[in-house]
C-alpha positions, 0 to 999 in steps of 0.5 A: 504474457507480453503485456504489462500489468500492475504489481505494486502501488505505494509511497516512498518514505524517508526510511526508504532513502539515504542521507541525500533523500534518494531511494536506496538500492535496498529499498528498490530491491525490496519493491521489486521483490514485492512486485515479483510476488504479485506477478507470480500470484497473477501468473497462478503461483499465489502464496497458497500454491507456494506453501503447498509446493516444496519449492520456494521462490529464490532470487538468482539474478537481479538487474536494476537500471535507474532512470531517475531517482525517487525521494521521500513522499513520491507516489509510485506504481510498478508494472511487470511482465513475464519475459520468459519461463521454463522448468528451472526459472522465470524472468520478469521485467518491472517498471517503477513509474512516478505516478504523479508525472508518469515517467519511468524511474527504474527498470528491473529484471529479476530471474527467480527459481519457482515451481512451473507456472500453471496453464491458467492465470489468476483473474482479477474479480470482475465485481471490485468496488472502489478504486485501487489505492495500494498494492503490496505484500506482507514481509516477515519484518512486519509480523509479530511473534505470532506471525500476524502482521502488526497493527502499525503496518495496517496503518502504514498501508492506509497512509500509503493509500491516502497518499495515492488518493491525494495524488489522484485529487491533484493535491500532491504532498500534504494530504494527511489523516486527521482521524483514523479508525480501523476494524480488523476482520482477519489476520494477515501473515508473511507472504500474503499479497495485499490490495487496498480499495478506497472510496469517498464517503463524504466531501466537506469544505476542508476535509474528505471522508474516505472508506477503505478496505484492505484485501487479501489479494489471493482470496479477496477476503477483507482483512481490515476496514478503515474510516479516515478523515483527511485534510490538506496541511501546508507542509511549510507551516503545518497550517490547515488549508481549505479544499478548492472547489475543483478538488471538491468537485473531483472528490465528489466524482471519485468512487462513492462509498455506498453502504452495500460496498463499504458498510459503516462500521459498528458504533463504538460503545462503552465508556470513553476515556476520560481527559483527566489522568487518574492518580493510579496510572503508570507510564507504559511507553516512553520514547522518541520519534525517529527519523524513519518514523516521519513522513516526507515533510 
């Protein structure tokens, strides 16, 4: 394989950066590890095949060549290609690209030991719905004591997908969710490769209704569905802004969320929470907001 194919799509967060608001080498290396996992999956070595093999992917050499630095809030994607392979190791090249400007931010080469590549590659499904807005992997640090991916990381991946949609609509930073709803379908585990696909359900003067599906990239199963209402906020003062006619027109031309492809979630039933605090309630969480939990603004 000599052509490049997409292996990662996401957003740089403050926790990925140092005190100078520059992506760290450790964050870059983590991105390349995720890209490597997706590349091997595309080449026929998905998580299932790796679990069945006694061999494991092991990084034996990595070379990072920075062209320019990305910072908090920057949208990126990674394209990869297989440079060489033999019975002992595979060498991959990755290009991290600034999705907003199209320039290459970093070129990396990784050499890994893994089982020999099969004769056939993993083909992407032909009947995919919506637009791809996220591509990544579940890390062990994102899983709970039962080895399931924790709910906060489902929401994180939806936020990254929303940032990609904002970039596609030409909005840049400031396109954030006002309301979010998630329905869990299947559990995800460490090592699973993920793809998010999104579509627009409705466009109003000041908000966009987005439907998204988080898929297990190996088998195409829907792991979670999201319904998000997103609005444009001014990062300087936090004020809500209306959407221009050009943005609304572009959003309407985005992939529509049809009922067949993105079914509406079941309605919420039962009593709603009261705004009044009952006298017998107890405090179950008390904490501060850390810098790494904030967004780019």
